PyMOL CGO cylinders between C-alpha atoms (Angstrom):
from pymol import cmd
from pymol.cgo import CYLINDER

trace = [
    CYLINDER, 0.00, 0.00, 0.00, 1.48, 3.29, -1.07, 0.3, 1, 1, 1, 1, 1, 1,
    CYLINDER, 1.48, 3.29, -1.07, 0.62, 6.72, 0.25, 0.3, 1, 1, 1, 1, 1, 1,
    CYLINDER, 0.62, 6.72, 0.25, 1.12, 10.13, -1.25, 0.3, 1, 1, 1, 1, 1, 1,
    CYLINDER, 1.12, 10.13, -1.25, 4.51, 11.73, -1.17, 0.3, 1, 1, 1, 1, 1, 1,
    CYLINDER, 4.51, 11.73, -1.17, 3.70, 14.68, 1.01, 0.3, 1, 1, 1, 1, 1, 1,
    CYLINDER, 3.70, 14.68, 1.01, 6.94, 15.98, 2.52, 0.3, 1, 1, 1, 1, 1, 1,
    CYLINDER, 6.94, 15.98, 2.52, 9.48, 17.97, 0.53, 0.3, 1, 1, 1, 1, 1, 1,
    CYLINDER, 9.48, 17.97, 0.53, 13.02, 17.36, 1.77, 0.3, 1, 1, 1, 1, 1, 1,
    CYLINDER, 13.02, 17.36, 1.77, 15.79, 19.62, 0.49, 0.3, 1, 1, 1, 1, 1, 1,
    CYLINDER, 15.79, 19.62, 0.49, 19.27, 18.19, 1.02, 0.3, 1, 1, 1, 1, 1, 1,
    CYLINDER, 19.27, 18.19, 1.02, 22.26, 20.50, 0.78, 0.3, 1, 1, 1, 1, 1, 1,
    CYLINDER, 22.26, 20.50, 0.78, 25.61, 18.66, 0.92, 0.3, 1, 1, 1, 1, 1, 1,
    CYLINDER, 25.61, 18.66, 0.92, 27.54, 19.33, 4.10, 0.3, 1, 1, 1, 1, 1, 1,
    CYLINDER, 27.54, 19.33, 4.10, 30.97, 20.93, 3.95, 0.3, 1, 1, 1, 1, 1, 1,
    CYLINDER, 30.97, 20.93, 3.95, 32.26, 17.88, 5.82, 0.3, 1, 1, 1, 1, 1, 1,
    CYLINDER, 32.26, 17.88, 5.82, 31.77, 15.77, 2.67, 0.3, 1, 1, 1, 1, 1, 1,
    CYLINDER, 31.77, 15.77, 2.67, 34.77, 17.56, 1.14, 0.3, 1, 1, 1, 1, 1, 1,
    CYLINDER, 34.77, 17.56, 1.14, 36.98, 15.96, 3.78, 0.3, 1, 1, 1, 1, 1, 1,
    CYLINDER, 36.98, 15.96, 3.78, 35.62, 12.41, 3.76, 0.3, 1, 1, 1, 1, 1, 1,
    CYLINDER, 35.62, 12.41, 3.76, 38.79, 11.12, 2.10, 0.3, 1, 1, 1, 1, 1, 1,
    CYLINDER, 38.79, 11.12, 2.10, 40.83, 12.05, 5.19, 0.3, 1, 1, 1, 1, 1, 1,
    CYLINDER, 40.83, 12.05, 5.19, 39.24, 9.48, 7.53, 0.3, 1, 1, 1, 1, 1, 1,
    CYLINDER, 39.24, 9.48, 7.53, 40.44, 6.30, 5.73, 0.3, 1, 1, 1, 1, 1, 1,
    CYLINDER, 40.44, 6.30, 5.73, 43.86, 7.90, 5.35, 0.3, 1, 1, 1, 1, 1, 1,
    CYLINDER, 43.86, 7.90, 5.35, 44.08, 8.60, 9.08, 0.3, 1, 1, 1, 1, 1, 1,
    CYLINDER, 44.08, 8.60, 9.08, 43.07, 5.03, 9.84, 0.3, 1, 1, 1, 1, 1, 1,
    CYLINDER, 43.07, 5.03, 9.84, 45.84, 3.69, 7.60, 0.3, 1, 1, 1, 1, 1, 1,
    CYLINDER, 45.84, 3.69, 7.60, 48.44, 6.09, 9.04, 0.3, 1, 1, 1, 1, 1, 1,
    CYLINDER, 48.44, 6.09, 9.04, 47.43, 5.23, 12.59, 0.3, 1, 1, 1, 1, 1, 1,
    CYLINDER, 47.43, 5.23, 12.59, 47.30, 1.50, 11.91, 0.3, 1, 1, 1, 1, 1, 1,
    CYLINDER, 47.30, 1.50, 11.91, 50.67, 1.29, 10.19, 0.3, 1, 1, 1, 1, 1, 1,
    CYLINDER, 50.67, 1.29, 10.19, 52.45, 3.41, 12.77, 0.3, 1, 1, 1, 1, 1, 1,
    CYLINDER, 52.45, 3.41, 12.77, 50.96, 1.65, 15.75, 0.3, 1, 1, 1, 1, 1, 1,
    CYLINDER, 50.96, 1.65, 15.75, 52.51, -1.68, 14.83, 0.3, 1, 1, 1, 1, 1, 1,
    CYLINDER, 52.51, -1.68, 14.83, 54.81, -3.26, 17.37, 0.3, 1, 1, 1, 1, 1, 1,
    CYLINDER, 54.81, -3.26, 17.37, 58.59, -2.82, 17.37, 0.3, 1, 1, 1, 1, 1, 1,
    CYLINDER, 58.59, -2.82, 17.37, 58.98, -6.42, 16.23, 0.3, 1, 1, 1, 1, 1, 1,
    CYLINDER, 58.98, -6.42, 16.23, 57.36, -5.49, 12.91, 0.3, 1, 1, 1, 1, 1, 1,
    CYLINDER, 57.36, -5.49, 12.91, 59.90, -2.75, 12.32, 0.3, 1, 1, 1, 1, 1, 1,
    CYLINDER, 59.90, -2.75, 12.32, 62.77, -5.18, 12.94, 0.3, 1, 1, 1, 1, 1, 1,
    CYLINDER, 62.77, -5.18, 12.94, 62.13, -6.87, 9.59, 0.3, 1, 1, 1, 1, 1, 1,
    CYLINDER, 62.13, -6.87, 9.59, 60.60, -3.98, 7.61, 0.3, 1, 1, 1, 1, 1, 1,
    CYLINDER, 60.60, -3.98, 7.61, 61.74, -0.36, 7.87, 0.3, 1, 1, 1, 1, 1, 1,
    CYLINDER, 61.74, -0.36, 7.87, 59.23, 2.29, 8.90, 0.3, 1, 1, 1, 1, 1, 1,
    CYLINDER, 59.23, 2.29, 8.90, 59.95, 4.14, 5.65, 0.3, 1, 1, 1, 1, 1, 1,
    CYLINDER, 59.95, 4.14, 5.65, 58.19, 1.38, 3.68, 0.3, 1, 1, 1, 1, 1, 1,
    CYLINDER, 58.19, 1.38, 3.68, 55.09, 1.71, 5.83, 0.3, 1, 1, 1, 1, 1, 1,
    CYLINDER, 55.09, 1.71, 5.83, 55.20, 5.49, 5.47, 0.3, 1, 1, 1, 1, 1, 1,
    CYLINDER, 55.20, 5.49, 5.47, 55.43, 5.07, 1.71, 0.3, 1, 1, 1, 1, 1, 1,
    CYLINDER, 55.43, 5.07, 1.71, 52.37, 2.77, 1.74, 0.3, 1, 1, 1, 1, 1, 1,
    CYLINDER, 52.37, 2.77, 1.74, 50.45, 5.29, 3.84, 0.3, 1, 1, 1, 1, 1, 1,
    CYLINDER, 50.45, 5.29, 3.84, 51.42, 8.16, 1.48, 0.3, 1, 1, 1, 1, 1, 1,
    CYLINDER, 51.42, 8.16, 1.48, 50.34, 6.21, -1.59, 0.3, 1, 1, 1, 1, 1, 1,
    CYLINDER, 50.34, 6.21, -1.59, 47.03, 5.25, 0.00, 0.3, 1, 1, 1, 1, 1, 1,
    CYLINDER, 47.03, 5.25, 0.00, 46.41, 8.87, 1.03, 0.3, 1, 1, 1, 1, 1, 1,
    CYLINDER, 46.41, 8.87, 1.03, 47.06, 10.04, -2.53, 0.3, 1, 1, 1, 1, 1, 1,
    CYLINDER, 47.06, 10.04, -2.53, 44.76, 7.31, -3.83, 0.3, 1, 1, 1, 1, 1, 1,
    CYLINDER, 44.76, 7.31, -3.83, 41.89, 8.36, -1.53, 0.3, 1, 1, 1, 1, 1, 1,
    CYLINDER, 41.89, 8.36, -1.53, 42.38, 12.01, -2.47, 0.3, 1, 1, 1, 1, 1, 1,
    CYLINDER, 42.38, 12.01, -2.47, 42.45, 11.14, -6.18, 0.3, 1, 1, 1, 1, 1, 1,
    CYLINDER, 42.45, 11.14, -6.18, 39.21, 9.18, -5.81, 0.3, 1, 1, 1, 1, 1, 1,
    CYLINDER, 39.21, 9.18, -5.81, 37.66, 12.16, -4.06, 0.3, 1, 1, 1, 1, 1, 1,
    CYLINDER, 37.66, 12.16, -4.06, 38.66, 14.44, -6.95, 0.3, 1, 1, 1, 1, 1, 1,
    CYLINDER, 38.66, 14.44, -6.95, 37.12, 12.03, -9.48, 0.3, 1, 1, 1, 1, 1, 1,
    CYLINDER, 37.12, 12.03, -9.48, 33.69, 12.25, -7.87, 0.3, 1, 1, 1, 1, 1, 1,
    CYLINDER, 33.69, 12.25, -7.87, 31.23, 14.70, -9.35, 0.3, 1, 1, 1, 1, 1, 1,
    CYLINDER, 31.23, 14.70, -9.35, 30.51, 17.84, -7.37, 0.3, 1, 1, 1, 1, 1, 1,
    CYLINDER, 30.51, 17.84, -7.37, 27.60, 17.36, -5.00, 0.3, 1, 1, 1, 1, 1, 1,
    CYLINDER, 27.60, 17.36, -5.00, 24.63, 19.57, -5.78, 0.3, 1, 1, 1, 1, 1, 1,
    CYLINDER, 24.63, 19.57, -5.78, 21.63, 20.34, -3.58, 0.3, 1, 1, 1, 1, 1, 1,
    CYLINDER, 21.63, 20.34, -3.58, 18.87, 17.80, -4.16, 0.3, 1, 1, 1, 1, 1, 1,
    CYLINDER, 18.87, 17.80, -4.16, 15.16, 17.82, -3.47, 0.3, 1, 1, 1, 1, 1, 1,
    CYLINDER, 15.16, 17.82, -3.47, 13.16, 14.71, -2.62, 0.3, 1, 1, 1, 1, 1, 1,
    CYLINDER, 13.16, 14.71, -2.62, 9.56, 13.92, -1.86, 0.3, 1, 1, 1, 1, 1, 1,
    CYLINDER, 9.56, 13.92, -1.86, 9.02, 11.67, 1.14, 0.3, 1, 1, 1, 1, 1, 1,
    CYLINDER, 9.02, 11.67, 1.14, 5.92, 9.73, 2.18, 0.3, 1, 1, 1, 1, 1, 1,
    CYLINDER, 5.92, 9.73, 2.18, 4.87, 8.40, 5.59, 0.3, 1, 1, 1, 1, 1, 1,
    CYLINDER, 4.87, 8.40, 5.59, 5.26, 4.83, 4.32, 0.3, 1, 1, 1, 1, 1, 1,
    CYLINDER, 5.26, 4.83, 4.32, 8.95, 5.37, 3.48, 0.3, 1, 1, 1, 1, 1, 1,
    CYLINDER, 8.95, 5.37, 3.48, 8.47, 6.12, -0.21, 0.3, 1, 1, 1, 1, 1, 1,
    CYLINDER, 8.47, 6.12, -0.21, 11.16, 8.41, -1.61, 0.3, 1, 1, 1, 1, 1, 1,
    CYLINDER, 11.16, 8.41, -1.61, 11.41, 10.15, -4.98, 0.3, 1, 1, 1, 1, 1, 1,
    CYLINDER, 11.41, 10.15, -4.98, 13.97, 12.63, -6.29, 0.3, 1, 1, 1, 1, 1, 1,
    CYLINDER, 13.97, 12.63, -6.29, 12.45, 15.73, -7.90, 0.3, 1, 1, 1, 1, 1, 1,
    CYLINDER, 12.45, 15.73, -7.90, 15.40, 18.13, -8.34, 0.3, 1, 1, 1, 1, 1, 1,
    CYLINDER, 15.40, 18.13, -8.34, 19.16, 17.98, -8.64, 0.3, 1, 1, 1, 1, 1, 1,
    CYLINDER, 19.16, 17.98, -8.64, 20.66, 21.43, -8.34, 0.3, 1, 1, 1, 1, 1, 1,
    CYLINDER, 20.66, 21.43, -8.34, 18.38, 23.65, -10.41, 0.3, 1, 1, 1, 1, 1, 1,
    CYLINDER, 18.38, 23.65, -10.41, 17.45, 20.89, -12.86, 0.3, 1, 1, 1, 1, 1, 1,
    CYLINDER, 17.45, 20.89, -12.86, 14.11, 19.15, -12.54, 0.3, 1, 1, 1, 1, 1, 1,
    CYLINDER, 14.11, 19.15, -12.54, 14.51, 15.36, -12.36, 0.3, 1, 1, 1, 1, 1, 1,
    CYLINDER, 14.51, 15.36, -12.36, 11.84, 12.70, -12.75, 0.3, 1, 1, 1, 1, 1, 1,
    CYLINDER, 11.84, 12.70, -12.75, 13.32, 10.11, -10.41, 0.3, 1, 1, 1, 1, 1, 1,
    CYLINDER, 13.32, 10.11, -10.41, 11.87, 6.69, -9.87, 0.3, 1, 1, 1, 1, 1, 1,
    CYLINDER, 11.87, 6.69, -9.87, 9.86, 6.06, -6.73, 0.3, 1, 1, 1, 1, 1, 1,
    CYLINDER, 9.86, 6.06, -6.73, 11.78, 4.05, -4.19, 0.3, 1, 1, 1, 1, 1, 1,
    CYLINDER, 11.78, 4.05, -4.19, 10.86, 2.62, -0.81, 0.3, 1, 1, 1, 1, 1, 1,
    CYLINDER, 10.86, 2.62, -0.81, 13.10, 2.67, 2.25, 0.3, 1, 1, 1, 1, 1, 1,
    CYLINDER, 13.10, 2.67, 2.25, 13.94, -0.80, 3.47, 0.3, 1, 1, 1, 1, 1, 1,
    CYLINDER, 13.94, -0.80, 3.47, 14.20, -2.04, 7.02, 0.3, 1, 1, 1, 1, 1, 1,
    CYLINDER, 14.20, -2.04, 7.02, 18.00, -1.99, 6.74, 0.3, 1, 1, 1, 1, 1, 1,
    CYLINDER, 18.00, -1.99, 6.74, 18.02, 1.80, 7.02, 0.3, 1, 1, 1, 1, 1, 1,
    CYLINDER, 18.02, 1.80, 7.02, 19.48, 3.07, 10.29, 0.3, 1, 1, 1, 1, 1, 1,
    CYLINDER, 19.48, 3.07, 10.29, 19.58, 6.21, 12.42, 0.3, 1, 1, 1, 1, 1, 1,
    CYLINDER, 19.58, 6.21, 12.42, 22.89, 7.15, 14.05, 0.3, 1, 1, 1, 1, 1, 1,
    CYLINDER, 22.89, 7.15, 14.05, 23.69, 10.14, 16.28, 0.3, 1, 1, 1, 1, 1, 1,
    CYLINDER, 23.69, 10.14, 16.28, 25.20, 12.14, 13.41, 0.3, 1, 1, 1, 1, 1, 1,
    CYLINDER, 25.20, 12.14, 13.41, 23.53, 10.80, 10.27, 0.3, 1, 1, 1, 1, 1, 1,
    CYLINDER, 23.53, 10.80, 10.27, 20.80, 8.65, 8.74, 0.3, 1, 1, 1, 1, 1, 1,
    CYLINDER, 20.80, 8.65, 8.74, 21.79, 5.67, 6.60, 0.3, 1, 1, 1, 1, 1, 1,
    CYLINDER, 21.79, 5.67, 6.60, 19.19, 5.03, 3.90, 0.3, 1, 1, 1, 1, 1, 1,
    CYLINDER, 19.19, 5.03, 3.90, 18.84, 1.66, 2.18, 0.3, 1, 1, 1, 1, 1, 1,
    CYLINDER, 18.84, 1.66, 2.18, 16.23, 1.17, -0.50, 0.3, 1, 1, 1, 1, 1, 1,
    CYLINDER, 16.23, 1.17, -0.50, 14.17, -1.85, -1.55, 0.3, 1, 1, 1, 1, 1, 1,
    CYLINDER, 14.17, -1.85, -1.55, 15.26, -1.31, -5.16, 0.3, 1, 1, 1, 1, 1, 1,
    CYLINDER, 15.26, -1.31, -5.16, 18.77, -1.55, -6.58, 0.3, 1, 1, 1, 1, 1, 1,
    CYLINDER, 18.77, -1.55, -6.58, 19.52, 2.09, -5.77, 0.3, 1, 1, 1, 1, 1, 1,
    CYLINDER, 19.52, 2.09, -5.77, 22.77, 2.57, -3.87, 0.3, 1, 1, 1, 1, 1, 1,
    CYLINDER, 22.77, 2.57, -3.87, 22.47, 3.33, -0.16, 0.3, 1, 1, 1, 1, 1, 1,
    CYLINDER, 22.47, 3.33, -0.16, 23.27, 6.85, 0.98, 0.3, 1, 1, 1, 1, 1, 1,
    CYLINDER, 23.27, 6.85, 0.98, 24.11, 8.80, 4.11, 0.3, 1, 1, 1, 1, 1, 1,
    CYLINDER, 24.11, 8.80, 4.11, 22.36, 12.01, 5.08, 0.3, 1, 1, 1, 1, 1, 1,
    CYLINDER, 22.36, 12.01, 5.08, 24.30, 13.97, 7.66, 0.3, 1, 1, 1, 1, 1, 1,
    CYLINDER, 24.30, 13.97, 7.66, 22.47, 15.83, 10.39, 0.3, 1, 1, 1, 1, 1, 1,
    CYLINDER, 22.47, 15.83, 10.39, 23.00, 19.35, 9.04, 0.3, 1, 1, 1, 1, 1, 1,
    CYLINDER, 23.00, 19.35, 9.04, 22.18, 18.56, 5.40, 0.3, 1, 1, 1, 1, 1, 1,
    CYLINDER, 22.18, 18.56, 5.40, 18.45, 19.22, 5.73, 0.3, 1, 1, 1, 1, 1, 1,
    CYLINDER, 18.45, 19.22, 5.73, 16.39, 21.32, 8.12, 0.3, 1, 1, 1, 1, 1, 1,
    CYLINDER, 16.39, 21.32, 8.12, 15.69, 19.92, 11.57, 0.3, 1, 1, 1, 1, 1, 1,
    CYLINDER, 15.69, 19.92, 11.57, 11.99, 19.23, 11.00, 0.3, 1, 1, 1, 1, 1, 1,
    CYLINDER, 11.99, 19.23, 11.00, 12.64, 17.13, 7.90, 0.3, 1, 1, 1, 1, 1, 1,
    CYLINDER, 12.64, 17.13, 7.90, 15.59, 15.40, 9.57, 0.3, 1, 1, 1, 1, 1, 1,
    CYLINDER, 15.59, 15.40, 9.57, 13.40, 14.37, 12.51, 0.3, 1, 1, 1, 1, 1, 1,
    CYLINDER, 13.40, 14.37, 12.51, 10.65, 13.29, 10.14, 0.3, 1, 1, 1, 1, 1, 1,
    CYLINDER, 10.65, 13.29, 10.14, 13.11, 11.18, 8.17, 0.3, 1, 1, 1, 1, 1, 1,
    CYLINDER, 13.11, 11.18, 8.17, 14.46, 9.62, 11.38, 0.3, 1, 1, 1, 1, 1, 1,
    CYLINDER, 14.46, 9.62, 11.38, 10.93, 8.81, 12.55, 0.3, 1, 1, 1, 1, 1, 1,
    CYLINDER, 10.93, 8.81, 12.55, 10.07, 7.12, 9.25, 0.3, 1, 1, 1, 1, 1, 1,
    CYLINDER, 10.07, 7.12, 9.25, 13.34, 5.14, 9.22, 0.3, 1, 1, 1, 1, 1, 1,
    CYLINDER, 13.34, 5.14, 9.22, 12.73, 3.94, 12.77, 0.3, 1, 1, 1, 1, 1, 1,
    CYLINDER, 12.73, 3.94, 12.77, 9.16, 2.92, 11.91, 0.3, 1, 1, 1, 1, 1, 1,
    CYLINDER, 9.16, 2.92, 11.91, 10.45, 0.95, 8.89, 0.3, 1, 1, 1, 1, 1, 1,
    CYLINDER, 10.45, 0.95, 8.89, 13.13, -0.72, 11.03, 0.3, 1, 1, 1, 1, 1, 1,
    CYLINDER, 13.13, -0.72, 11.03, 10.54, -1.71, 13.65, 0.3, 1, 1, 1, 1, 1, 1,
    CYLINDER, 10.54, -1.71, 13.65, 8.27, -3.15, 10.96, 0.3, 1, 1, 1, 1, 1, 1,
    CYLINDER, 8.27, -3.15, 10.96, 11.18, -5.17, 9.56, 0.3, 1, 1, 1, 1, 1, 1,
    CYLINDER, 11.18, -5.17, 9.56, 11.93, -6.59, 13.03, 0.3, 1, 1, 1, 1, 1, 1,
    CYLINDER, 11.93, -6.59, 13.03, 8.31, -7.59, 13.60, 0.3, 1, 1, 1, 1, 1, 1,
    CYLINDER, 8.31, -7.59, 13.60, 8.11, -9.59, 10.36, 0.3, 1, 1, 1, 1, 1, 1,
    CYLINDER, 8.11, -9.59, 10.36, 9.13, -13.26, 10.74, 0.3, 1, 1, 1, 1, 1, 1,
]
cmd.load_cgo(trace, "trace")
C-alpha cells in the first residue's frame, strides 16, 4: 500500500563531505604506525610510510574524481516512499523508491537503504532542516521496527 509523497526534503551537501577522504587515510596512518617494534625489525618504517602516502594520494584522487555534489530535493511519504524531484536547479523525474528495514539512524547521520537496486546513501544531520531530519528519522525507525516484527 502506497501513500502520497507529502513531505518535501531539500538536502544541501555538508561541507564535511569535502573531507571524507581524510578518515580512511588517518586510519591507515594510525594503523601502520601503531605496529609493534617487532614489525619494524624486519621492515623499515619508511616502507610503511610510503604505503600510507600512496594510499592517502589514492583516496584524495578518488575524491577528486567524484562529481561535485549539488543540492537535491526529494519527496518523502509516511510509508517510506522516496522520490527525487530536483538535482541542483534541474528538474529530475526520479523513480519512486521505498526505504527498506535496513536503514538506520545514528547520532550524526541517517543511513538510507532502499528496496530497489539504488545505492544506499548517508544524510548527515546538518544537510536538511531539523523538522525534515526528525521526520526522516521517525520514518526510518518505523520501517526498522516493521522489519523486526516480520518473521
